[in-house]
C-alpha positions in Angstrom: 6.3 -28.6 -23.7 9.1 -27.4 -21.0 9.1 -24.6 -19.1 12.0 -21.7 -18.7 13.7 -21.5 -16.6 13.1 -18.5 -14.9 9.2 -18.8 -14.6 9.1 -22.4 -12.8 11.5 -20.3 -10.7 9.1 -17.9 -10.1 5.8 -20.4 -9.4 9.0 -21.5 -6.2 8.8 -17.7 -4.9 5.2 -17.9 -5.4 4.5 -21.5 -3.3 7.1 -20.3 -0.5 4.7 -17.0 0.3 1.8 -19.2 -0.1 3.4 -21.3 2.0 4.8 -18.9 4.8 1.3 -17.8 5.2 -0.2 -20.8 5.9 2.1 -21.0 8.1 1.5 -17.5 10.0 6.1 -17.5 9.9 5.5 -13.8 9.6 9.8 -13.3 8.7 9.0 -15.7 5.5 5.5 -13.5 4.9 7.7 -10.8 4.9 11.0 -11.6 3.0 8.3 -13.4 1.1 6.8 -9.9 -0.5 10.0 -8.8 -0.6 11.4 -11.0 -3.4 8.7 -11.5 -5.2 6.9 -7.7 -5.3 11.0 -6.4 -6.3 11.9 -9.2 -9.2 7.9 -9.0 -10.3 8.0 -12.9 -9.2 3.6 -12.3 -9.4 3.4 -11.3 -12.7 4.5 -14.8 -14.3 5.4 -18.5 -14.5 5.1 -21.5 -15.1 2.6 -23.5 -12.9 2.1 -27.8 -13.8 2.0 -27.4 -17.1 1.2 -23.1 -18.0 1.7 -20.4 -17.7 -0.5 -17.8 -15.4 0.2 -13.6 -15.7 -1.7 -12.0 -13.5 -1.3 -7.5 -14.7 -1.7 -6.3 -10.6 -1.0 -7.4 -7.3 -3.9 -6.8 -6.2 -5.0 -9.6 -8.8 -2.1 -12.6 -8.1 -3.0 -11.8 -4.3 -7.1 -12.4 -4.1 -7.2 -14.6 -7.1 -8.7 -17.9 -6.2 -5.5 -20.5 -7.2 -4.0 -21.5 -9.1 -3.8 -17.7 -11.1 -3.7 -15.9 -7.7 -2.8 -17.3 -4.0 -6.5 -17.0 -2.2 -5.8 -13.8 0.6 -7.4 -11.5 2.7 -5.3 -8.0 1.7 -5.4 -7.3 5.2 -4.3 -9.8 6.8 -1.6 -10.6 4.8 -1.1 -6.5 6.4 -1.7 -7.9 9.6 1.7 -10.7 8.9 3.5 -8.3 7.4 3.0 -4.9 9.5 6.1 -4.9 12.0 8.5 -4.2 9.2 7.8 -0.8 7.9 10.0 -1.4 4.5 8.5 -4.3 3.6 4.7 -2.4 4.2 6.3 0.5 1.5 7.1 -1.5 -0.5 3.7 -3.9 -0.5 1.0 -0.5 -0.9 3.2 0.6 -3.5 1.9 -2.3 -5.3 -1.1 -3.6 -4.3 -2.8 0.3 -5.0 -0.3 0.0 -9.1 -2.9 0.1 -11.9 -3.0 -3.1 -13.4 -1.1 -3.5 -17.1 -3.3 -3.9 -19.8 -3.0 -7.3 -22.4 -2.2 -6.1 -25.7 -5.7 -5.8 -28.1 -6.7 -8.8 -30.0 -8.3 -8.2 -33.4 -10.6 -5.1 -31.8 -11.9 -6.9 -29.5 -13.2 -4.8 -26.4 -13.5 -6.2 -23.4 -16.9 -3.5 -21.5 -15.6 -4.6 -18.4 -15.0 -1.2 -16.0 -13.2 -2.1 -12.8 -12.4 0.1 -9.5 -9.8 1.7 -8.6 -8.4 0.6 -4.7 -8.4 4.0 -2.4 -5.3 6.0 -3.2 -5.3 6.9 0.5 -6.5 6.4 4.1 -5.2 5.7 7.5 -3.5 2.0 7.2 -0.8 1.3 8.3 0.9 1.2 5.1 0.0 4.0 4.4 1.4 5.9 6.4 4.8 3.9 6.0 3.6 5.5 2.4 3.4 8.4 3.6 6.2 9.1 5.8 9.1 7.9 2.9 7.9 9.7 0.0 7.3 13.2 2.7 9.5 13.0 5.7 12.3 10.3 4.5 14.2 11.0 8.2 11.2 9.9 10.7 11.4 7.2 7.8 14.3 6.2 8.9 13.8 6.1 12.3 10.6 3.9 12.3 12.7 1.1 10.3 15.4 1.0 13.1 12.6 1.2 16.4 12.6 4.4 17.0 8.9 5.3 16.9 6.2 4.5 15.6 4.5 5.0 12.8 1.3 6.4 14.3 4.4 7.8 16.2 6.3 9.3 13.3 3.3 11.0 11.7 2.5 13.4 14.2 4.1 16.2 12.9 2.8 15.9 9.7 -0.4 15.8 11.1 -0.4 18.5 13.1 1.7 20.8 10.5 -2.0 19.5 8.4 -4.9 20.6 10.8 -2.4 24.8 11.5 -2.6 24.5 7.7 -6.5 23.7 7.1 -7.4 26.3 10.2 -5.1 28.8 8.0 -7.1 28.6 5.4 -9.9 28.2 7.0 -9.4 32.1 9.0 -8.7 33.3 5.5 -12.0 32.0 4.3 -13.7 33.1 7.2 -15.2 30.0 8.8 -13.3 30.3 10.8 -14.6 28.7 14.4 -12.8 29.2 18.0 -9.7 26.4 17.8 -6.2 25.7 18.6 -4.8 27.4 16.1 -7.0 29.8 15.4 -5.3 33.5 16.1 -6.7 35.9 18.6 -7.7 38.6 15.8 -10.4 35.9 14.4 -11.1 35.0 18.6 -12.6 39.0 19.5 -14.2 39.4 16.1 -16.5 37.0 16.4 -17.2 37.0 19.6 -18.1 40.5 19.4 -20.9 39.5 16.6 -22.9 37.3 19.8 
């Protein structure tokens, strides 16, 4: 059976990505990741004499060869960490839910899989939040004007002020930077 041209091309892209990672070619890895995700080449490809399909990008990265690449997610993140746009695409692809395969003859496999974390303190998570919530800061990170952490500080400060205010309203206020003086006076008068 002759392989369709698009599936052969997908395998070529996957092989270029694997070669770039093994060779630690940082620029090529970021470019390959972006291409794989944007084109969806990782989903289906021709390998030797058969078609290989992956339902989730996470599976494609971590599954043993030839089903996947056999890489550790954190290792690839370390290689692409200096490219904010690729890191954002990466995180979206890694945390996306897997597609479902059509059921055949009504069978059920009873397999339960856990979802990857959708929040955290990784650089990819920070970049994704910046892109969603503060496009202006995300553009400055991409341009190299700010680091991802420096851009996230204004978001963090606002979150802490909101949490402190909620605590005040619920009567759970503790003496601190964001507490109003009336609440502080009230607490001191009780002691």
